[in-house]
N, C-alpha and C positions, 0 to 999 in steps of 0.2 A: 630227154638217155633212150636211146634203142641198142635192144642187144636181137645182132641176128641168129638164128640156130641156121643152119649149113651141116652138108654133105654129103655123097653120092645119091643118089635114088634106090629106095626101099631097104634104108639101115635108120628110120624109125624117125626121121624128123615131127612130119606132119602127126605122127600120132603125139609126137611128145609136145607138141605145139598143142593139139587138143584139148588135152590134161593142165595145161600150161593156163588155158584161155578158155578153159569149163567154166561155169557159172556155178556149177557142185565141187569145183579144187577141193576148195577150204571150207571151212566152220560159216556160220554169217558175220563172223567179226572181219573174216576178210574175201567178200563177192569177187570171185572178178568179172570181169564180162569182157565181148569181144567185141573192137572198134570197125573193124571192118575183116575179110576174110581169111588176110593172109596176118593182120596183125591184133595182138593183143597185150590190153594194158592189164595189168601184171599188177596185182597190191601184192608191198614189200609187206610176210609174216612179222611185228615185232611182241612180241609178250607184255615189253613196255607198253607198251602205248593200252591195252587190254587193261596192267595195272590204272595206268592215271585215270580210266575210264569210270573205271571201280573205285577209285577215290574220291572221283570228282560228279561222276552221272552225269556227262554234260544231258541235249537234245541229241548230240550227231556226235560220231566219228569219225574221220577220216584220214588212211591208212596214206604212207608214201608208194610211189609205184614207180614202173618199168614200162616202157612197152617192146613188147618181144615179138620178130616181123620174122615167118615160116615160107625160108627163102628157093627157090626152084631148085631141087636137084643137079647139081652140078659133070658134065661129062668131062669125059678127054678133048680138049680141042675148046673149051667155053672160050677160054685166052682169043680164040679165032672169030669165035663166034660159034661155033658148037651148038646144038642141041638148044636152053636155052640162057647160053650162054653170057650175050648180051645181057641181057636182062639178068641173070644170078651176079655178075660183076657191079653191073646198077647197083643193083639192090644191098648188095654189101657196103659201098662207098659210102650209103648213107646211116650206115650204123655203129657205132662206137665200140661196140666187140661187138667179138664173134661168141658162141656156140657150138661146138664143133662135131658133131653126134660122128659117132664110130662103133660099127656091127663087128660085136664079139661076141657072138652067137648063131651055132650050126642053126637050118632047119629046113632041110630037104623043100618043103613047100612056100620058100618064099625067096625069089630068086633074086643075085646078086647078080648088077651088073657088069661084073667085070668075070662072074663063073666061081671063081670062090673067094672063099673066104682070110681077109687082108687086110687086121686094119692101121698095118705101115704103109702099105702098099694105100691103098687108099687112102689113107693123112698124106704122102707124097703127092698120091695126084691132083688135088688139089690145093696143096701147095706148090706146085709146081703151078700150075694155071695164075696161082694169083702172083706168085713173083715175075712170070712172061708179062702180065696184064702192068703187079707197077713195075718192071727197064723201062715198060711199053712211055707208060708214063714222065720216067725221069732223064730221058733220050730226050724225050719231045724237052725240057725244061735245060736240058743240058746244054740243047744247040738254041733253044733262045736266050741262056743265058751269057752263051759265048759269042756269041751276035753282039752283046751289046757291052762286053766288055772290050771287041774290036772296034765298041766305032766310041770309046772315051770310059766306058761306065766302071773303074776300078772301082767302086767301092762291093760289086759283086764277083767277086774273085775271092773272097771267105764261102759265100755261099756257092760257087761253083765246086770250090773244093772236097766244100758235104757232098752233095750231090752224085762228085765222081766217089767218093766213100761210100754211097752208099747203092751206086751202079756194083761198084767190086764186090759187094755182101751178096748181090742179087744175083751175078753172072755167080756167082759160087754154091747160088740156089741156098742162098739162107737168104731166114724171114731178118726183113729189120725189127722187130719187136724184140731179135738175139742180139741189135746194132749198137756197141758202147756209147751212145748219144748226152752228152753234156745236155741240161736245160736248155741252155741257147739254141743248139744245135738243132734237137727238136724240135724248139719255138720253130725255126726257118722252115724247115720241112713241113711245119706240120700243115699247110694250105693245099700240099700235095693231095690230102689225103690219100694215102699209102697201105692197098690194104691191106700188106703180111705186115705193120708197123702197130695192125688192133688187139689189144689185149684174146688171150683166148683162153674158154672153158673149154678144156675134150669132155665127151659122155661117153663114159664108152657103157654101148648099150648090153647087156648080159640078158641070159633067159635065167628064171627067179632058183633056180640050182647052183645059179654062181654067185646070185646080190651079194652074199656076205661075205665070200673070201676071194673071187673076182675069179678070171682064169689065166690061161698060156700068155690070150692076147692079150689082157685087160694087162697083166706081168710087162708083155711087150713093149703098150703102150708109155707104158711107166717107166722104163725104163730108157725109149725112145725123147721126151719129153725133159728127162732128169736138168739139164743145158737150157733146155726154153725159158724165156720168162712167162710160165702159163699152169694154169695147171689140171688138175683131174679129179673127174666124178663117176662112178660106180652104178649103174641105174638100171634094173627092168623093165622096158617102157612099158611093153605088155602088162604085167603085174599093175605099174599105175596106170593104164586104162584101167585096169580091172577097180581097183578103187575107187575110182572117181564115177565107176559107171554106180556107185550104190551109194542111193539119192538122201538115207535115214543114217545119219551121225553116230551115233549106237550102233547099226552095226557095221557102219565104214571100222568101228573103233576096232570090234569082234574081228574081221575081217586082218586086221593087224595084227591084232596081239593073234592070231592061230599064223600070220608070219614070223612073232616076234620080231615086229619091226612098230619102233617109238614115234615116226611120222610118213610121211608120202613124201620120198627123196629127193619130187620135185620141188617139195617147201623150202630143203636144202640151196637145191639150186637153184632158185627165187634168190636164196640169201648172197647165193657167192657172188652169182650173176652182176648186185647191187657194188658187192664187193669189189668186181673187177673191173667195173667202169666209173671207183674212185667215187662212191657213194659213201655218204654219209643222213643224218638224219637230226634237225631239234623240233623243238614241241613246243605247242603255245595250246594255252589249256584254260578256261574258260567255261562257265554253264551252259551257253548256246555249242560249243564245240570244244571238243577235243582234235586236235589234228598234229601230222606229220608230216614236218619238209624236208624234200633232197637239197641237198648242196655237195658240190664237192669236196670231198675232204682239205681241208687248208685255208677255209675262207675262213672272211674277216666277216664282222659280226654288221658293220654297214653294206656288203655285199650278202649278206644271206636276208637281209630284210628287204632287199631290193626282190626277190621271190613271195615275199609277199603280197607286195605294190612297190611299185616304182617310184611313189612321194613317202615312202618308206627309207628309201636309200638316198631321191636327195636330200629331202630335212633329218636325219639322221641327226638327234641328239647323244642320246646312250640305249642302253640297251639293258634288261634286266635280267641276271640270270640264277638260275637253280640248276644246280647239278640234278641228275636224275634219282644218283642215289638217297641225295638230303630230302628228295622229292618224297621215296617209298622211305625212308629215316620217321618222316618226321609227317607223314601223313595231307596235311593243306600247307597254307602258303599261311595261315595269321600264325603255325608255329615255326614257317622257317623262318619268320622274320625277327620274331622274341631270342630265336635262337643266333641270331646273325648271318644269318646261311647262303641269305639272298645280298648277290653281287650285285653291282653297276658295273658296267665296265661302257669302254669306250670302243670309237669304232675300227681301230685297228685289233682288238679284240679276236682272239682266232677260237670260232666255232668249237666245239666237244660233242664227239657222238651223245647223243641224250640230251643235251642241254634242253631245260623250257627255258623260251625264253619270251620276254615282252619287253618293244621298241617302243620310245618313248622317239615322236621327230616331232617336224614344223615346217608348215610349205607356206 
């Protein structure tokens, strides 16, 4: 699963990405590593993993992770190929969610591509470019399905109706993520991979002085997205960069204390992005390894087993499940079993976030 960092040039995208993909970004419990220059594999901070590690003392601990992609800055006309438009839009299409960075600070030393600071205008520029590209995609599909209907493929009538509904939304300069589509309708348009259908987390990049309470720019963004299916996070990217320049953990903690910050905001961003991607975690534990596994919310036990190995899913027999809360209370599997807290679940069991699982299978 990938989340793409998007925004206009000079809003703080690359600085934020460098913080996230920097190997110093977290303590030794959650090291980051850069896979490619524009893709960072980011480990998801999870205190539960640390607790399980302390209880079991395994040889290694492996956290859950997501991919963050630093996407080239967009300019007006991207949908027509201006600037790095084609690359920008192609990279967005490959992601599952978007982190949209909006500049909400004044600084005469950092030029803005539009000349003034206005995050609402900046948001509308990117929204419009994505909407134009989506409209192009939908129009092509409408033309294709209309030909099929004229040729006698009547089963596609419902699909055409949904496409027209989507087009009407785009023509009104609205994003598809805000359109009220039911589950079946969403499935029908999923293959189109529409850019404006992707969930969004807006990151308002502010100066250090506005980190606690925001400013008029962040207030305006918050009002603008009230009716959107999206979230917002206030973050001082320049401060995050300073934090992650400090190599010594205790020195970094002192720096955070000076600013009365409990933890770097970028860690919160990672967790919010994880949720934005509709992801959750289950754990496997043992003397060799404690590992966090990533699955989609709503997956059943058999499908979850498949993320470990396809054989686990094919030959699934049952799963043995312990809630994280019970593991925390009883400290060991032996005591958990004595208390009758180990549950045996079938393939249709819906996995809960934090479940500690062991799978039985036969192939």
